[in-house]
N, C-alpha and C positions, 0 to 999 in steps of 0.2 A: 222500619224493617221491611225488606223486600218480601218477606214471607207473608205479610198481610195481603199483598196483592195476589200472591199465589193462592192463599186461602180463599179470598173472595172469588177468584176464578174457579176454584174447585167447588165452592158452594153454588156457583151459578151453573156449572156444567155437570158436576157429579162424576167427572171422569177420573179414573185411577191415575192417569198420567199427570193430571193437574195436582192430585194429592201428593204424588211422589215428588213433583217439582217443589211443592210446599215443604215437604219433609227434608228434601235436600238443602233447601235454603236455610231451614232451622238448624240442621246439622253443621252447615258451614259457619253460621254465626256462632254456634256453641263452640266450635273448634277455634274460632278467632278469640273468643273469650278465654278459653283454656290456655291458648298460647300466651296471651297477655298476662294471665295470673301466674303462669309458670315463670315468666320473665321477672315478674315482681318478686317472686320468692327467692330468686337468685340475684338479689341486688347487693352483692358484696358481703353477704353474711358468712360465707365460707372464707377460710384463710385468715381469720382474725387472730388465731393463735398458731404458732409454728409447732412443729413436732417437739414434744418434750417440755414445752413451756406451759405452765399452768397459770391460769389467771384468775 
């Protein structure tokens, strides 16, 4: 995780800019995870039944 490097930099400097860089990296990684899991949820599950057909 790139965020670990940002965190270590923040801990060394204590600068707000370094903390914000860390938070941005974490948010980007969480966003990538969310995009992946949303794709997994839409793995052909819809459209199994046509309108009016009961299964």
